[in-house]
DOGUDO-788149 format. One line per field, with one value per atom (N, C-alpha, C): residue in three letters; atom name; x, y, z. Coordinates in pm, 1 decimal, m for minus. Layout:
// residues N
r	c(ala/...)
a	c(CA/...)
east	c(X/...)
north	c(Y/...)
up	c(Z/...)
This chain:
// residues 138
r	c(met/met/met/thr/thr/thr/arg/arg/arg/leu/leu/leu/ala/ala/ala/arg/arg/arg/leu/leu/leu/gly/gly/gly/leu/leu/leu/val/val/val/ala/ala/ala/thr/thr/thr/leu/leu/leu/leu/leu/leu/val/val/val/leu/leu/leu/ala/ala/ala/ser/ser/ser/cys/cys/cys/gly/gly/gly/gly/gly/gly/gly/gly/gly/asp/asp/asp/val/val/val/ser/ser/ser/pro/pro/pro/pro/pro/pro/pro/pro/pro/pro/pro/pro/pro/pro/pro/pro/pro/pro/pro/pro/pro/pro/pro/pro/leu/leu/leu/gly/gly/gly/gly/gly/gly/asp/asp/asp/leu/leu/leu/val/val/val/ile/ile/ile/ser/ser/ser/tyr/tyr/tyr/val/val/val/pro/pro/pro/gly/gly/gly/gly/gly/gly/pro/pro/pro/ala/ala/ala/val/val/val/gly/gly/gly/ala/ala/ala/ile/ile/ile/leu/leu/leu/phe/phe/phe/thr/thr/thr/ile/ile/ile/ser/ser/ser/gly/gly/gly/gly/gly/gly/pro/pro/pro/val/val/val/glu/glu/glu/asn/asn/asn/val/val/val/thr/thr/thr/val/val/val/arg/arg/arg/asn/asn/asn/gly/gly/gly/ala/ala/ala/gly/gly/gly/leu/leu/leu/gln/gln/gln/val/val/val/ser/ser/ser/phe/phe/phe/ala/ala/ala/ser/ser/ser/pro/pro/pro/leu/leu/leu/ala/ala/ala/gly/gly/gly/thr/thr/thr/thr/thr/thr/lys/lys/lys/val/val/val/leu/leu/leu/val/val/val/ser/ser/ser/gly/gly/gly/ala/ala/ala/leu/leu/leu/ser/ser/ser/ala/ala/ala/gly/gly/gly/asp/asp/asp/ile/ile/ile/leu/leu/leu/thr/thr/thr/val/val/val/arg/arg/arg/val/val/val/pro/pro/pro/asp/asp/asp/ile/ile/ile/ser/ser/ser/leu/leu/leu/ala/ala/ala/ala/ala/ala/ser/ser/ser/tyr/tyr/tyr/thr/thr/thr/val/val/val/his/his/his/ile/ile/ile/asp/asp/asp/gln/gln/gln/val/val/val/ala/ala/ala/asp/asp/asp/asn/asn/asn/val/val/val/thr/thr/thr/phe/phe/phe/ser/ser/ser/leu/leu/leu/ile/ile/ile/asp/asp/asp/pro/pro/pro/thr/thr/thr/leu/leu/leu/asn/asn/asn/thr/thr/thr/leu/leu/leu/thr/thr/thr/ile/ile/ile/his/his/his/pro/pro/pro)
a	c(N/CA/C/N/CA/C/N/CA/C/N/CA/C/N/CA/C/N/CA/C/N/CA/C/N/CA/C/N/CA/C/N/CA/C/N/CA/C/N/CA/C/N/CA/C/N/CA/C/N/CA/C/N/CA/C/N/CA/C/N/CA/C/N/CA/C/N/CA/C/N/CA/C/N/CA/C/N/CA/C/N/CA/C/N/CA/C/N/CA/C/N/CA/C/N/CA/C/N/CA/C/N/CA/C/N/CA/C/N/CA/C/N/CA/C/N/CA/C/N/CA/C/N/CA/C/N/CA/C/N/CA/C/N/CA/C/N/CA/C/N/CA/C/N/CA/C/N/CA/C/N/CA/C/N/CA/C/N/CA/C/N/CA/C/N/CA/C/N/CA/C/N/CA/C/N/CA/C/N/CA/C/N/CA/C/N/CA/C/N/CA/C/N/CA/C/N/CA/C/N/CA/C/N/CA/C/N/CA/C/N/CA/C/N/CA/C/N/CA/C/N/CA/C/N/CA/C/N/CA/C/N/CA/C/N/CA/C/N/CA/C/N/CA/C/N/CA/C/N/CA/C/N/CA/C/N/CA/C/N/CA/C/N/CA/C/N/CA/C/N/CA/C/N/CA/C/N/CA/C/N/CA/C/N/CA/C/N/CA/C/N/CA/C/N/CA/C/N/CA/C/N/CA/C/N/CA/C/N/CA/C/N/CA/C/N/CA/C/N/CA/C/N/CA/C/N/CA/C/N/CA/C/N/CA/C/N/CA/C/N/CA/C/N/CA/C/N/CA/C/N/CA/C/N/CA/C/N/CA/C/N/CA/C/N/CA/C/N/CA/C/N/CA/C/N/CA/C/N/CA/C/N/CA/C/N/CA/C/N/CA/C/N/CA/C/N/CA/C/N/CA/C/N/CA/C/N/CA/C/N/CA/C/N/CA/C/N/CA/C/N/CA/C/N/CA/C/N/CA/C/N/CA/C/N/CA/C/N/CA/C/N/CA/C/N/CA/C/N/CA/C/N/CA/C/N/CA/C/N/CA/C/N/CA/C/N/CA/C/N/CA/C/N/CA/C/N/CA/C/N/CA/C)
east	c(m2646.9/m2550.8/m2655.2/m2702.5/m2756.7/m2713.1/m2755.9/m2733.7/m2667.7/m2677.9/m2622.4/m2451.1/m2424.3/m2349.7/m2244.0/m2317.6/m2227.8/m2200.6/m2292.8/m2205.0/m2107.5/m2091.0/m2032.8/m1902.0/m1890.9/m1756.5/m1726.2/m1830.2/m1750.3/m1719.3/m1752.3/m1657.8/m1495.9/m1528.0/m1365.4/m1268.9/m1332.9/m1276.7/m1195.3/m1283.1/m1228.3/m1148.1/m1107.6/m1061.0/m910.7/m895.1/m817.3/m748.1/m797.0/m737.3/m667.2/m752.6/m686.8/m585.8/m546.7/m433.5/m315.0/m192.7/m91.7/19.5/60.3/117.7/222.8/279.2/396.3/416.6/518.9/574.9/593.0/543.9/530.2/596.4/705.8/734.0/873.1/945.6/1018.0/1143.7/1229.4/1343.1/1424.9/1585.5/1637.5/1743.0/1746.2/1799.5/1923.0/2009.0/2121.1/2226.6/2339.7/2451.1/2484.1/2514.6/2553.8/2694.3/2754.2/2871.7/2989.1/3084.6/3195.4/3292.2/3364.8/3420.4/3556.7/3643.7/3810.7/3849.7/3997.2/4103.7/4139.1/4175.5/4198.2/4370.3/4436.6/4603.5/4618.9/4636.6/4684.2/4844.5/4886.4/5001.6/5035.7/5131.0/5231.9/5348.8/5349.4/5454.2/5465.3/5620.4/5677.8/5728.7/5734.1/5735.7/5768.1/5868.2/5927.7/5995.8/6046.8/6045.8/5996.1/6114.5/6018.1/5920.3/5803.6/5689.8/5680.3/5639.0/5612.3/5443.8/5386.8/5237.8/5146.3/5031.2/4894.3/4759.8/4707.1/4552.9/4509.6/4459.9/4368.3/4237.2/4131.7/4010.4/4025.8/3949.3/3915.5/3679.1/3704.3/3502.8/3544.2/3364.4/3374.3/3283.5/3270.0/3186.9/3248.1/3163.3/3232.9/3359.1/3452.4/3563.6/3567.8/3597.3/3524.6/3692.7/3749.8/3905.2/4021.0/4134.7/4257.3/4345.6/4468.6/4563.8/4765.5/4810.1/4922.3/4950.8/5037.9/5116.5/5194.5/5200.0/5341.9/5497.1/5561.0/5677.2/5717.1/5557.3/5574.7/5603.9/5605.7/5652.5/5602.0/5473.5/5352.5/5231.6/5150.4/5050.1/4970.5/4797.9/4691.5/4598.0/4516.5/4382.9/4276.7/4138.3/4073.1/3911.2/3845.7/3720.8/3617.3/3490.7/3390.5/3280.0/3329.2/3243.6/3082.7/3101.7/2957.5/2980.0/2820.3/2853.0/2939.6/3035.4/3109.5/3238.1/3221.6/3417.0/3432.9/3551.4/3653.7/3755.3/3766.0/3912.5/3977.9/4127.4/4239.9/4339.9/4431.3/4553.0/4671.9/4761.0/4916.6/5029.6/5102.6/5195.0/5344.5/5493.8/5628.1/5668.8/5777.6/5840.9/5813.8/5715.5/5644.7/5746.1/5749.2/5846.4/5768.7/5806.6/5717.4/5697.5/5574.5/5504.5/5343.6/5328.8/5235.2/5246.7/5124.3/5214.9/5077.8/4959.9/4798.7/4727.5/4659.8/4526.0/4428.2/4307.0/4233.4/4020.5/4007.4/3904.3/3807.8/3731.0/3543.0/3478.4/3340.2/3263.5/3194.1/3254.8/3228.2/3316.6/3393.9/3547.3/3455.7/3376.6/3325.3/3306.0/3336.5/3281.3/3419.3/3508.8/3644.7/3693.3/3647.6/3653.3/3550.2/3532.8/3463.9/3478.5/3616.4/3731.2/3829.5/3820.8/3942.9/3949.6/4140.3/4169.0/4168.9/4173.4/4234.0/4343.0/4440.7/4528.1/4478.1/4443.2/4403.0/4505.6/4588.6/4692.9/4851.1/4973.8/5044.0/5188.9/5262.3/5347.1/5460.3/5524.1/5716.7/5764.5/5842.4/5945.6/5964.1/6020.0/6172.3/6078.9/5978.5/5936.6/5809.8/5719.2/5576.1/5494.9/5568.0/5495.4/5426.8/5305.7/5261.2/5293.5/5321.7/5339.1/5276.6/5305.8/5205.4/5174.3/5065.8/4994.0/4975.4/4982.9/5026.0/5147.3/5244.4/5375.3/5404.0/5290.4/5308.9/5141.2/5135.7/5088.1/4989.2/4892.7/4839.9/4760.1/4735.7/4660.7/4547.4/4465.4/4389.6/4397.1/4407.7/4345.7/4361.7/4307.0/4286.8/4351.6)
north	c(12930.7/12820.2/12755.4/12583.4/12489.9/12423.9/12399.9/12243.4/12182.3/12105.8/12001.9/12085.3/12159.6/12233.5/12304.4/12320.9/12374.3/12218.2/12146.3/11997.3/11957.4/11954.9/11930.1/12004.0/12120.9/12224.4/12217.6/12151.6/12141.3/12002.6/11936.4/11809.5/11799.8/11837.9/11886.1/11954.6/12077.1/12124.8/12036.4/11949.5/11880.5/11755.1/11726.4/11602.9/11633.4/11809.3/11898.3/11918.5/11936.6/11927.3/11839.9/11687.6/11626.1/11472.1/11634.7/11512.2/11664.0/11563.4/11666.1/11632.0/11705.1/11690.2/11590.5/11514.8/11453.1/11278.3/11270.2/11153.1/11218.8/11141.5/11126.8/11041.5/11011.7/10899.8/10970.6/10931.3/10964.3/10967.3/11067.7/11106.0/10997.1/10910.2/10811.2/10844.7/10756.2/10783.3/10817.9/10871.3/10970.7/10791.8/10859.0/10720.4/10675.8/10530.8/10505.4/10579.1/10627.9/10723.3/10614.7/10715.5/10650.6/10609.4/10481.8/10452.5/10532.0/10550.8/10603.6/10547.6/10639.7/10610.1/10715.5/10774.5/10853.0/10818.7/10901.6/10847.2/10883.6/10812.6/10938.7/10956.3/11055.2/11076.7/11101.2/11078.7/11067.9/11158.3/11307.9/11365.4/11353.6/11274.8/11279.6/11372.1/11363.0/11493.6/11365.7/11408.0/11348.0/11286.8/11164.8/11008.9/10915.4/10853.2/10735.3/10628.2/10640.2/10584.1/10464.7/10387.4/10254.8/10216.2/10288.0/10242.7/10385.8/10403.3/10503.0/10477.6/10507.0/10484.8/10627.3/10675.0/10763.8/10747.3/10766.1/10792.3/10844.2/10782.6/10839.7/10891.4/11014.5/11067.0/11083.1/11154.0/11194.1/11086.6/10995.5/10919.1/10770.2/10666.8/10530.2/10489.5/10389.2/10353.5/10171.1/10151.1/10020.7/9957.6/9995.7/9918.9/10008.7/9949.3/10038.5/9921.1/10020.3/9928.5/9997.4/9943.1/9961.4/9997.1/10111.3/10176.6/10091.4/10045.5/9969.4/9986.8/9928.0/9963.3/10016.8/10000.6/10127.7/10078.6/9916.6/9786.8/9793.7/9836.6/9817.5/9755.5/9721.4/9648.1/9762.3/9682.9/9790.3/9702.9/9773.7/9702.4/9809.4/9761.2/9853.8/9817.0/9889.0/9926.0/9990.0/9961.6/10097.3/10078.4/10108.5/10102.0/10208.8/10277.0/10383.8/10410.8/10451.3/10510.7/10616.0/10614.3/10753.8/10745.6/10665.1/10678.6/10502.5/10513.7/10434.8/10397.8/10319.1/10353.8/10262.4/10319.1/10234.9/10227.5/10110.7/10122.6/10069.2/10140.1/10143.3/10097.5/10010.3/9976.8/9921.2/9953.0/9955.0/10081.3/10076.2/10168.9/10269.0/10386.9/10494.4/10586.0/10633.1/10710.4/10835.4/10887.3/11047.5/10989.8/11074.2/10993.0/10984.9/10899.5/10865.1/10702.1/10674.4/10527.5/10441.6/10489.2/10464.0/10466.3/10359.0/10395.6/10396.8/10421.2/10409.6/10454.8/10276.0/10295.8/10345.8/10410.5/10509.0/10453.2/10468.6/10404.2/10568.7/10666.4/10761.2/10920.9/10865.2/10977.9/11080.6/11139.6/11292.3/11370.6/11238.3/11363.1/11354.0/11339.5/11351.5/11439.0/11529.9/11655.4/11659.9/11568.1/11574.3/11455.3/11397.5/11304.1/11377.5/11337.6/11394.1/11319.7/11328.1/11222.4/11291.8/11189.9/11271.2/11159.7/11161.8/11121.5/11086.0/10969.3/10937.7/10928.8/10797.3/10765.2/10724.7/10733.1/10712.8/10644.1/10554.7/10482.5/10478.0/10490.7/10521.8/10332.2/10404.1/10237.2/10136.1/10205.5/10075.2/10054.0/10173.5/10138.0/10097.3/10120.2/10147.4/10169.4/10272.1/10364.1/10516.6/10549.2/10693.4/10783.1/10789.5/10954.8/11098.0/11204.5/11327.3/11310.3/11324.5/11259.5/11403.7/11466.1/11644.1/11730.9/11564.1/11605.4/11530.6/11425.2/11370.3/11443.6/11417.4/11515.1/11391.6/11358.8/11263.2/11394.0/11348.2/11435.4/11319.6/11336.5/11201.3/11333.1/11262.0/11392.8/11226.8/11356.3/11256.2/11173.0)
up	c(9501.6/9482.9/9542.4/9513.5/9550.3/9686.2/9745.2/9879.0/9838.9/9778.7/9674.1/9647.6/9570.6/9575.0/9673.2/9799.3/9917.0/9980.6/9997.1/10010.0/9942.3/9811.7/9728.8/9777.4/9791.4/9817.3/9943.6/10043.2/10210.5/10171.6/10138.7/10089.2/10005.2/9900.8/9847.5/9966.3/10027.5/10135.7/10250.4/10253.9/10419.0/10310.8/10216.9/10135.5/10118.3/10086.2/10102.8/10205.7/10271.5/10448.9/10474.8/10469.8/10530.3/10445.7/10315.3/10246.5/10323.3/10195.4/10232.1/10374.3/10408.2/10589.8/10561.0/10410.2/10411.4/10517.0/10540.9/10528.6/10699.1/10846.3/10969.1/11047.1/10960.2/11015.9/11162.2/11258.2/11337.0/11265.5/11317.0/11233.9/11296.3/11246.1/11269.5/11427.2/11474.0/11582.0/11590.6/11723.8/11659.3/11661.4/11551.1/11567.0/11686.4/11728.8/11865.4/11917.5/12006.5/12104.6/12022.4/12023.4/11958.2/12095.7/12128.2/12263.5/12177.3/12293.6/12259.6/12390.9/12310.8/12482.0/12528.7/12607.9/12710.2/12761.6/12817.9/12886.9/12964.4/13073.8/13239.3/13249.6/13256.4/13277.5/13443.4/13423.9/13604.4/13565.9/13661.7/13697.8/13815.2/13875.7/13939.5/14073.3/14171.7/14321.5/14418.4/14451.0/14626.1/14542.8/14668.1/14720.2/14578.9/14533.3/14441.3/14515.6/14412.8/14423.6/14355.6/14455.7/14448.9/14392.7/14427.1/14417.8/14431.6/14348.0/14353.4/14381.4/14469.7/14440.5/14374.6/14274.9/14224.3/14224.7/14137.1/14138.6/14044.8/13944.0/13740.6/13780.2/13771.9/13789.5/13666.0/13639.4/13509.7/13410.5/13411.9/13323.2/13313.7/13301.6/13282.1/13220.6/13265.7/13229.4/13219.1/13029.7/13062.2/13012.8/13066.7/13091.7/13123.9/13221.8/13208.4/13233.5/13119.4/13064.5/13073.2/13130.1/13119.2/12951.8/12975.8/12831.8/12835.3/12653.1/12646.0/12679.7/12738.5/12812.7/12954.2/13009.6/13117.0/13202.5/13255.0/13357.9/13487.0/13491.8/13602.6/13568.2/13660.4/13716.6/13741.9/13703.6/13730.4/13725.1/13875.7/13875.9/13908.6/13841.5/13882.2/13927.8/13943.3/14011.9/13980.0/13923.7/13901.1/14039.0/14176.2/14271.5/14305.7/14235.7/14157.5/14064.4/13984.1/13849.7/13830.1/13687.3/13675.6/13774.7/13878.5/13975.5/13964.1/13908.2/13899.1/14004.2/14082.3/14149.1/14082.3/14077.6/13971.7/14160.9/14070.1/14150.0/14076.8/14057.9/13967.2/14075.9/13982.3/14140.0/14023.8/14131.9/14004.4/14035.9/13973.1/13930.8/13841.7/13894.6/13852.3/13821.1/13653.1/13610.4/13543.1/13500.0/13404.0/13238.1/13265.6/13127.6/13127.6/12966.8/12944.3/13048.2/13137.0/13187.1/13242.9/13185.2/13162.1/13028.2/13001.6/12876.4/12874.0/12949.5/12991.7/12871.1/12867.5/12775.2/12795.1/12763.2/12731.8/12649.7/12673.7/12579.2/12557.8/12520.9/12436.9/12468.4/12349.3/12348.5/12309.0/12301.0/12321.3/12394.6/12588.4/12705.1/12733.0/12712.7/12745.2/12813.6/12783.5/12876.7/13009.6/13071.9/13175.0/13234.7/13216.0/13303.8/13400.9/13481.8/13598.4/13642.4/13707.2/13815.7/13931.1/14064.2/14200.8/14237.3/14290.6/14342.6/14490.5/14537.2/14658.5/14772.7/14732.1/14855.0/14723.7/14766.6/14703.1/14833.8/14750.7/14838.3/14820.7/14907.9/14861.0/14800.7/14714.4/14652.9/14696.5/14803.1/14886.5/15045.9/15102.2/15234.0/15240.3/15164.8/15049.4/15174.4/15251.3/15333.3/15306.2/15324.9/15253.4/15253.0/15151.7/15136.3/15074.6/15061.7/15064.5/14913.8/14867.9/14728.6/14688.4/14754.2/14703.8/14572.8/14639.8/14605.9/14439.1/14354.6/14285.0/14172.3/14027.0/13972.3/13840.1/13827.3/13713.0/13635.1/13500.5/13396.4/13303.0/13261.0/13208.6/13054.5/12938.4/12810.9/12747.6/12609.9/12525.4/12419.5)
C-alpha cells in the first residue's frame, strides 16, 4: 500500500469516527410539580375546644382555609421553610375542618401536624392538648 493510500485510509477512518453520535441536546426538563389540597381532620376529646394552635411540618404551605360550613376562623404563618403555624378558633366539632393548599401534592405523605396548644371554648384557659387529635391527609 502506498503512502498516499494509507493517508486516504486514515482520513476516511477519522471522518467516520467523527460521524454518528446523533442528537446530543439535553433531555427535556421534568414537568412542574402539581399543587393540590390536603385536608385537616379534627377528633375532639375532653372539654369543648374554642381554639387550637398547631404546626404543619414537612413542606411548604401556600394557603389554609376553612372547609365549607365549618364556621371557624383561621390564621396561618410560615416562620421557617417547611413549617407553618396555624391558629383555628370557633366552636370546633369533629370532622374535616381545614383545607391546606400545597405546591406539590405528590409529597402529601411528608406532611404532619402537631398540636401546640388548645384553649377551652368557654373560659379560653389552656387544656391538655393530648386530649385532641388532628390528622392531615389527601
